[in-house]
VOGU-3710 file (C-alpha; in Angstrom, 3 decimals, decimal comma):
1> magrmfrslm> 24,253/6,857/-3,433  22,428/9,662/-5,180  22,003/11,768/-2,079  19,192/13,198/-0,029  16,254/13,289/-2,409  16,902/9,881/-3,901  17,556/8,294/-0,540  14,145/9,536/0,610  12,561/7,263/-1,983  14,456/4,284/-0,597
11> ilvlaaglga> 13,481/5,268/2,934  9,845/5,237/1,873  10,219/1,737/0,419  11,929/0,460/3,550  9,361/2,056/5,819  6,587/0,356/3,850  8,457/-2,948/4,125  8,695/-2,596/7,865  4,954/-2,258/8,100  4,407/-5,294/5,904
21> caterteste> 6,590/-7,654/7,904  6,343/-6,415/11,466  6,653/-9,272/13,918  5,424/-7,528/17,032  1,691/-7,551/17,687  0,164/-4,094/17,583  -1,399/-3,336/20,930  -3,572/-0,653/19,396  -6,410/-3,109/18,905  -6,883/-3,283/22,670
31> hvdiihppap> -5,562/0,031/24,009  -6,506/2,796/21,630  -8,462/5,972/22,084  -10,747/6,762/19,201  -9,309/9,670/17,250  -11,347/11,402/14,618  -9,012/12,464/11,779  -9,499/15,707/9,936  -11,893/14,544/7,242  -12,849/16,742/4,311
41> pppaltadpd> -16,418/18,007/4,353  -18,679/16,440/1,749  -18,733/18,493/-1,419  -21,673/20,863/-1,632  -23,031/19,773/-4,986  -25,884/21,608/-6,627  -27,218/21,320/-10,116  -28,492/24,287/-12,040  -32,250/23,687/-12,338  -31,996/24,822/-15,955
51> aspyglflag> -29,096/22,486/-16,760  -29,792/20,157/-19,647  -29,377/16,383/-19,247  -26,496/16,563/-21,683  -24,820/19,303/-19,614  -25,240/17,185/-16,484  -23,794/14,246/-18,420  -20,732/16,280/-19,396  -20,257/17,490/-15,816  -20,451/13,907/-14,611
61> evardgghls> -17,933/12,667/-17,156  -15,494/15,447/-16,240  -15,910/14,612/-12,551  -15,301/10,914/-13,175  -12,272/11,564/-15,350  -10,882/13,671/-12,498  -11,404/10,870/-9,985  -14,315/12,620/-8,201  -16,601/9,600/-8,065  -19,277/11,013/-5,748
71> aadfylgraa> -19,651/14,089/-7,936  -19,875/11,886/-11,032  -22,640/9,880/-9,359  -24,484/13,090/-8,481  -24,456/14,586/-11,977  -24,913/11,413/-14,025  -27,745/10,258/-11,789  -29,626/13,473/-12,443  -28,935/13,268/-16,146  -30,335/9,721/-16,266
81> aaegepmylk> -33,441/10,738/-14,312  -34,562/13,111/-17,030  -37,564/11,749/-18,871  -36,982/10,578/-22,409  -33,201/10,676/-22,272  -31,127/8,033/-24,134  -30,243/4,770/-22,399  -26,512/5,475/-22,453  -27,130/8,087/-19,758  -28,707/5,426/-17,565
91> adafnaalqa> -25,792/3,078/-18,223  -23,281/5,755/-17,300  -25,264/6,672/-14,191  -25,356/2,987/-13,188  -21,586/2,685/-13,402  -21,021/6,001/-11,623  -23,336/5,057/-8,749  -21,653/1,670/-8,317  -18,142/3,121/-8,390  -19,128/5,810/-5,886
101> gdvaaaaalv> -20,481/3,133/-3,525  -24,177/3,893/-3,963  -25,083/0,266/-4,644  -28,799/0,735/-3,917  -28,997/3,485/-6,550  -27,018/1,389/-9,024  -29,412/-1,536/-8,514  -32,311/0,772/-9,363  -30,559/1,954/-12,527  -30,257/-1,409/-14,237
111> pdaadaddrh> -29,262/-0,512/-17,815  -31,554/-2,884/-19,747  -30,422/-1,590/-23,112  -26,751/-1,334/-22,224  -24,020/-3,567/-23,566  -23,766/-7,163/-22,395  -21,005/-6,526/-19,854  -23,083/-3,877/-18,078  -26,182/-6,068/-18,131  -24,331/-8,975/-16,514
121> lavlvrgvea> -22,774/-6,664/-13,943  -26,202/-5,223/-13,205  -27,521/-8,700/-12,326  -24,656/-9,112/-9,839  -25,392/-5,682/-8,354  -29,093/-6,484/-7,981  -28,195/-9,756/-6,296  -25,876/-8,066/-3,830  -28,446/-5,394/-3,038  -31,096/-8,085/-2,467
131> maqdhdkeay> -28,741/-9,957/-0,174  -27,870/-6,778/1,732  -31,603/-6,349/2,385  -31,936/-9,987/3,587  -33,772/-11,053/0,451  -31,616/-14,159/0,072  -34,066/-16,102/-2,089  -34,114/-13,310/-4,668  -30,331/-12,992/-4,443  -29,791/-16,720/-5,005
141> alftgpdidy> -32,059/-16,677/-8,053  -30,113/-13,774/-9,551  -26,695/-15,301/-8,806  -27,590/-18,657/-10,372  -30,004/-17,573/-13,107  -29,488/-17,395/-16,871  -29,112/-13,608/-17,059  -25,561/-13,411/-15,695  -22,377/-14,373/-17,475  -18,617/-13,889/-17,103
151> ppktaamlla> -16,799/-12,023/-15,696  -19,477/-11,099/-13,079  -20,639/-14,716/-12,955  -17,389/-15,621/-11,176  -18,296/-13,356/-8,269  -21,890/-14,613/-8,343  -20,661/-18,204/-7,984  -18,768/-17,193/-4,851  -21,772/-15,388/-3,372  -24,432/-17,992/-4,210
161> pfaaagigde> -23,535/-20,438/-1,367  -24,040/-17,668/1,212  -27,413/-16,760/-0,266  -28,350/-20,447/-0,226  -27,354/-20,675/3,434  -29,531/-17,653/4,110  -32,621/-19,540/2,911  -31,666/-22,772/4,652  -30,609/-24,609/1,472  -27,799/-26,676/2,986
171> ahalaspdfd> -27,127/-28,741/-0,128  -26,399/-25,720/-2,328  -24,673/-23,840/0,484  -22,121/-26,653/0,866  -21,729/-27,497/-2,827  -18,274/-26,833/-4,229  -18,379/-24,591/-7,326  -16,017/-25,436/-10,185  -13,994/-22,503/-11,483  -12,400/-24,423/-14,336
181> gdnvmqfvaa> -8,756/-24,033/-13,374  -8,948/-20,545/-11,852  -6,809/-21,257/-8,807  -7,557/-17,973/-7,052  -11,316/-18,416/-7,246  -11,049/-22,094/-6,298  -9,010/-21,133/-3,234  -11,634/-18,582/-2,165  -14,439/-21,090/-2,719  -12,644/-23,691/-0,580
191> ldqaelyery> -12,091/-21,157/2,195  -15,786/-20,210/2,092  -16,825/-23,847/2,057  -14,760/-24,621/5,165  -16,412/-21,784/7,064  -19,877/-22,852/5,894  -19,133/-26,409/7,024  -18,329/-24,984/10,450  -21,541/-22,962/10,461  -23,510/-26,137/9,822
201> gklqqaestf> -21,640/-27,967/12,602  -19,752/-30,221/10,216  -16,437/-29,708/11,994  -14,613/-32,718/10,571  -15,350/-31,657/6,997  -14,317/-28,091/7,823  -11,009/-29,229/9,285  -10,313/-31,549/6,355  -10,875/-28,642/3,954  -8,527/-26,361/5,889
211> kamiaadges> -5,811/-29,032/6,002  -6,136/-29,716/2,261  -5,733/-25,999/1,512  -2,593/-25,741/3,645  -1,158/-28,907/2,079  -1,794/-27,492/-1,398  -0,301/-24,080/-0,604  1,960/-24,207/2,427  2,812/-20,504/2,088  -0,752/-19,176/2,379
221> dlalstygdf> -1,060/-16,975/5,452  -4,805/-16,684/4,874  -5,428/-20,437/4,987  -3,126/-20,720/7,988  -4,787/-17,915/9,946  -8,318/-19,076/9,104  -7,521/-22,621/10,236  -5,922/-21,189/13,369  -9,090/-19,186/14,028  -11,101/-22,392/13,654
231> lerhgrwaea> -8,913/-24,217/16,206  -9,066/-21,326/18,655  -12,856/-21,008/18,399  -13,078/-24,600/19,549  -10,623/-24,222/22,416  -7,789/-26,108/20,711  -5,122/-23,601/21,710  -2,251/-26,100/21,865  -2,928/-27,235/18,294  -3,174/-23,642/17,089
241> talfqtrlah> 0,145/-22,861/18,785  1,780/-25,920/17,214  0,392/-24,931/13,787  2,016/-21,508/13,908  5,247/-22,812/15,444  5,569/-25,277/12,565  5,195/-22,460/10,054  7,808/-20,342/11,831  10,233/-23,260/11,996  9,944/-23,469/8,207
251> spadgaaalf> 9,777/-19,718/7,589  11,367/-17,804/10,513  10,759/-14,398/8,880  6,994/-14,934/8,508  5,723/-11,925/10,441  2,065/-12,891/10,074  2,683/-16,323/11,606  4,484/-14,652/14,512  1,414/-12,495/15,144  -0,866/-15,527/15,039
261> laraqkharp> 1,418/-17,430/17,413  1,470/-14,570/19,928  -2,322/-14,501/19,934  -2,598/-18,263/20,378  -0,075/-18,312/23,217  -2,002/-15,572/25,035  -5,305/-17,421/24,557  -6,624/-14,117/23,259  -10,272/-13,878/22,339  -10,747/-15,970/19,171
271> qplpdlrqga> -11,914/-14,390/15,976  -15,654/-15,089/15,700  -17,027/-17,049/12,783  -18,124/-14,480/10,178  -21,868/-14,162/9,676  -23,284/-14,806/6,221  -23,039/-11,190/5,043  -19,474/-10,873/6,353  -18,495/-14,163/4,711  -20,005/-13,103/1,393
281> agsllipaaa> -18,221/-9,752/1,554  -14,944/-11,442/2,402  -15,285/-13,726/-0,617  -15,078/-10,644/-2,860  -11,944/-9,161/-1,272  -9,443/-11,702/-2,618  -10,759/-11,419/-6,216  -10,608/-7,632/-5,831  -6,981/-7,878/-4,717  -6,203/-10,150/-7,681
291> liaqkqdvla> -7,827/-7,657/-10,067  -5,762/-4,817/-8,584  -2,616/-6,878/-9,153  -3,725/-7,362/-12,779  -4,284/-3,564/-13,174  -8,044/-4,054/-13,606  -8,791/-1,245/-11,205  -12,351/-0,443/-12,324  -13,672/-3,963/-11,788  -11,705/-4,187/-8,540
301> leylrlalrl> -13,343/-0,949/-7,375  -16,791/-2,325/-8,219  -16,121/-5,563/-6,289  -14,919/-3,585/-3,277  -18,038/-1,424/-3,331  -20,200/-4,560/-3,437  -18,250/-6,125/-0,584  -18,720/-3,011/1,547  -22,452/-2,980/0,766  -22,642/-6,471/2,263
311> dpasdegwlm> -20,356/-5,662/5,195  -20,037/-1,920/5,840  -17,775/-2,709/8,814  -15,146/-4,539/6,738  -11,931/-2,847/7,826  -9,899/-4,741/5,227  -12,350/-3,618/2,551  -12,101/0,050/3,569  -8,307/-0,133/3,647  -8,170/-1,693/0,172
321> lgdllapadv> -10,635/0,878/-1,129  -8,555/3,734/0,249  -5,440/2,336/-1,430  -7,257/2,023/-4,748  -8,746/5,530/-4,643  -5,750/7,393/-3,202  -3,942/8,251/-6,437  -6,911/10,135/-7,922  -9,863/10,478/-5,541  -8,080/11,819/-2,462
331> dgartayanv> -11,270/12,785/-0,633  -12,723/9,332/-1,277  -9,530/7,693/-0,031  -9,547/9,772/3,143  -13,149/8,800/3,812  -12,272/5,133/3,293  -9,285/5,236/5,629  -11,314/7,099/8,249  -13,909/4,297/8,230  -11,431/1,722/9,587
341> sprsdsyvpa> -12,291/0,857/13,180  -9,832/1,816/15,945  -10,210/-1,755/17,242  -8,931/-3,246/13,984  -5,469/-4,516/13,080  -5,923/-2,373/9,959  -6,311/0,810/12,012  -2,660/1,861/12,222  -1,951/1,166/8,511  -5,092/3,119/7,605
351> rdklaltyqn> -4,100/6,042/9,797  -0,583/6,032/8,386  -1,929/6,125/4,848  -4,405/8,829/5,792  -1,509/10,933/7,056  0,351/10,292/3,809  -2,530/11,733/1,768  -2,052/15,030/3,605  1,730/14,856/3,258  1,447/14,297/-0,490
361> agdheaalkl> -0,980/17,218/-0,736  1,569/19,509/0,914  -0,265/19,756/4,246  2,667/18,572/6,322  1,250/19,956/9,541  -1,913/17,845/9,272  0,127/14,784/8,297  2,417/15,095/11,309  -0,524/15,744/13,622  -2,200/12,537/12,475
371> aretlaaapy> 1,014/10,532/12,759  1,734/11,824/16,274  -1,826/11,087/17,398  -1,648/7,591/15,947  1,559/6,779/17,792  0,158/8,255/21,011  -2,915/6,049/20,669  -0,895/2,961/19,686  2,400/3,396/21,543  3,466/-0,212/20,995
381> srdaavnlad> 2,991/-0,098/17,233  6,214/-0,237/15,281  4,358/0,702/12,105  3,075/3,927/13,687  6,536/4,828/14,946  8,224/4,175/11,605  5,605/6,220/9,766  6,072/9,178/12,124  9,850/8,940/11,814  9,615/8,891/8,028
391> llrsddeyte> 7,305/11,907/7,897  9,609/13,800/10,237  12,547/12,955/8,039  10,643/14,144/4,952  10,114/17,469/6,723  13,823/17,760/7,587  13,111/17,046/11,268  16,014/14,642/11,434  16,751/14,878/15,147  13,209/14,018/16,191
401> sasvlsklid> 13,037/11,300/13,535  16,137/9,654/14,983  14,695/10,007/18,492  11,493/8,172/17,513  13,522/5,337/15,997  15,791/5,197/19,054  12,775/4,443/21,223  11,974/1,502/18,959  15,530/0,213/19,020  15,890/0,599/22,794
411> apgatpdwri> 12,468/-0,819/23,730  12,673/-3,835/26,094  12,528/-7,070/24,130  12,765/-5,362/20,753  13,966/-7,603/17,935  16,892/-5,977/16,089  15,929/-5,039/12,524  18,467/-3,768/10,021  15,873/-1,534/8,379  15,306/0,511/11,516
421> yylrassyde> 19,052/1,003/11,929  19,190/1,986/8,245  16,435/4,567/8,714  18,082/6,058/11,789  21,471/6,110/10,060  19,933/8,139/7,242  18,733/10,745/9,748  22,100/10,869/11,494  23,740/11,285/8,081  21,529/14,263/7,272
431> igdatrtqad> 22,323/15,812/10,656  26,017/15,347/9,898  26,740/12,939/12,766  29,183/10,641/11,000  30,028/8,653/14,140  26,442/7,652/14,855  25,771/7,067/11,173  28,645/4,616/10,985  27,618/2,888/14,221  24,131/2,231/12,874
441> ldmalklapd> 25,496/1,059/9,530  27,812/-1,338/11,339  24,899/-2,793/13,278  22,690/-3,027/10,188  25,433/-4,780/8,205  25,912/-7,225/11,026  22,224/-8,122/10,768  21,994/-8,117/6,946  25,489/-8,285/5,379  24,240/-8,920/1,827
451> epellnfqgy> 21,346/-6,440/1,611  21,886/-4,361/-1,587  20,401/-1,101/-0,243  22,550/-1,347/2,847  25,724/-2,172/0,927  24,988/0,830/-1,271  24,427/3,178/1,678  27,648/2,118/3,382  29,623/2,267/0,149  28,328/5,705/-0,770
461> fwidqgqhlk> 28,836/6,993/2,763  32,531/6,117/2,518  32,801/7,401/-1,061  31,267/10,734/-0,127  33,787/11,098/2,700  36,701/9,957/0,537  37,391/6,997/2,862  38,008/3,279/2,205  37,419/3,872/-1,498  38,438/0,438/-2,767
471> ealnmvqraa> 36,371/-1,315/-0,112  33,483/1,035/-0,866  33,780/0,250/-4,592  33,622/-3,465/-3,810  30,485/-3,031/-1,695  28,718/-1,009/-4,356  29,717/-3,514/-7,037  28,093/-6,268/-4,935  24,966/-4,144/-4,623  24,925/-3,469/-8,394
481> taepqsgeii> 25,228/-7,177/-9,151  22,170/-7,823/-6,985  20,172/-4,824/-8,286  21,432/-3,984/-11,802  18,371/-1,846/-12,623  18,705/0,460/-9,605  19,694/3,929/-10,776  20,685/4,859/-7,234  23,129/1,969/-6,950  24,580/2,492/-10,439
491> dslgwayyrl> 25,047/6,172/-9,552  27,010/5,149/-6,465  29,174/2,893/-8,616  29,878/5,722/-11,061  30,673/8,090/-8,207  33,083/5,553/-6,737  34,976/5,454/-10,048  34,936/9,263/-10,070  36,475/9,469/-6,596  39,112/6,920/-7,608
501> gdyksavdkl> 40,040/9,086/-10,627  38,710/6,670/-13,271  36,642/9,336/-15,013  35,942/7,341/-18,189  34,362/4,497/-16,208  32,573/7,100/-14,108  30,958/8,622/-17,218  29,892/5,180/-18,484  28,187/4,244/-15,228  26,668/7,668/-14,559
511> eqaitldpsi> 25,166/7,798/-18,065  23,632/4,407/-17,297  22,286/5,773/-14,001  20,744/8,767/-15,789  18,987/6,402/-18,187  17,508/4,516/-15,242  16,643/7,592/-13,144  16,758/10,805/-15,214  14,899/13,043/-12,747  17,137/12,714/-9,683
521> pevndhlgda> 19,126/15,954/-9,099  22,158/14,255/-7,528  22,630/11,838/-10,423  22,584/14,750/-12,882  25,116/16,648/-10,769  27,448/13,662/-10,607  27,258/13,172/-14,372  28,003/16,871/-14,897  31,133/16,560/-12,734  32,293/13,484/-14,658
531> ywrvgrktea> 31,705/15,165/-18,014  33,812/18,124/-16,864  36,701/15,834/-15,924  36,788/14,224/-19,383  36,648/17,597/-21,168  32,941/17,560/-22,117  32,323/20,956/-20,494  29,266/22,015/-22,484  27,500/18,796/-21,533  28,608/19,281/-17,922
541> qfqwrrvlsl> 26,997/22,713/-17,804  23,816/21,295/-19,321  23,628/18,708/-16,496  24,187/21,347/-13,806  21,423/23,517/-15,293  19,186/20,477/-15,303  19,927/20,018/-11,588  18,423/23,466/-10,927  15,239/22,487/-12,781  14,697/19,405/-10,585
551> epdaklkara> 14,040/21,111/-7,228  17,319/20,177/-5,513  17,854/20,711/-1,804  19,607/23,899/-0,671  23,060/22,337/-0,513  22,925/20,845/-3,998  21,397/24,001/-5,452  24,272/26,087/-4,041  26,787/23,624/-5,456  25,265/23,661/-8,963
561> lselasplgp> 25,156/27,459/-8,997  28,824/27,614/-7,967  29,823/25,137/-10,677  27,980/27,114/-13,342  29,344/30,478/-12,221  32,999/29,463/-12,019  35,478/28,489/-14,748  36,747/25,879/-12,266  33,585/23,773/-12,513  33,593/21,068/-9,809
571> dapqtpappp> 36,670/22,683/-8,212  34,854/25,973/-7,622  34,662/27,191/-4,022  31,347/26,098/-2,583  28,845/28,567/-1,168  27,663/27,016/2,079  23,976/26,147/2,247  21,958/26,946/5,365  21,966/24,028/7,852  18,777/22,061/8,604
581> antp> 16,539/24,006/10,965  16,774/21,430/13,741  20,471/20,686/13,571  21,757/20,509/17,166
//
């Protein structure tokens, strides 16, 4: 394994995986105190009264390029408002307003002379704004009229049945739109149709639609949960329980089905049937997710903004918006995450991601404060605990990180999970507690004997200690076969050859690891050591100097400096690095 910094990346992946497949219901939706996170103040934007429209346009473009969508809306809107200015300013202001979430302003800035794509999108925006204001007749006319075309027409076809229902047009509300082979859109339309059937009291047709969807795609958690909601709303708890038990019998690791089953068995309050605005908003979320998966982030952002105009309380919509904005518009992402209701199943994930925005910005104190508050408010949430443990580990608070994970492991009725043992083992390893590290690795391997990351951790742990080298080599080889593009695993394989004295094979594998992951300090250090052993000393020194340029931890930095300063290279006496601050 490539050591501390690289392992942190794997920890982050595993922590995210734990949140995605948790099988224990989060109690935070019923027992949570509302916590107001530290939100950034809105930017104090002012425009120079003497600024020209073109200057405002440039300021808006710079703001948008920097991911500051609200600022872009502010400046471009003022540029477009200037009398006699060219239509491209209005088109840019329209797009900026929509992307910033000011749908009402975007609807008023319809770019009549813009290109065709903007004109079609503007019709969709006007329809959504009309629907948000309960003008369903106007919305239906816009969604189905001749002035809209693809790609916005796809979204309009999904929204039109809800607008029709709003004006009492049952025939058009229950009609099934044809998306010409687009399976995602057809799935969403069928889901909407089933819920509209239920709204009109046509329960048999609704149930038949749900069953057909599940038969067509037996792996769809959304169809399963929506059908389960339908059964529960009508008091059919035994059938809902049987539905989820059948799924779990087929797919025992389906965490979502386990959550649904727990709710059904408790006869918890059923999910209410969405109202028309909520249903319309929900119909845009799946297309938005599909667009994100296809890297069409701008259109996905616009769909999310439209969905949130229809349903400002859509917790799933706010969470998706935060995820989409987070890489560039940090303030916008924080606002989105902060809008998720404390009563929502999305609350803990949103809070965890909110904390991560502060961690990534270097404000570790704020990140830890948020994570601690979230776990205090949702003490039964595994996701909240794992997030706190990971942040603690990132801040070198290994003892407390292990303690948080121990509470998860030792909780009454807790289901053993190899990932949690893996995470705690990594903290014990950093502390230097080899006995506890090995105990957790043993337990994790018992639960998941073929998991590549785990095989790699165990193999590297032995290699680093100079123990069981042939067995360690075998484990890492198994991991490399499963994950041949993992630089971390290939590094471990090269380091195993190094420890066994096969320096030529070590160089081959470590050069491969560098190709896969050139910016990891430990991989560069290992390659430098291997180069030294085969007589390539100039190249070895280059690798050690590169280690120093990659922000290594204190221990690795001291090692690289010793190797560079001594004619003995890897055999140089090591200057001890200061121990972690919380080492017991």
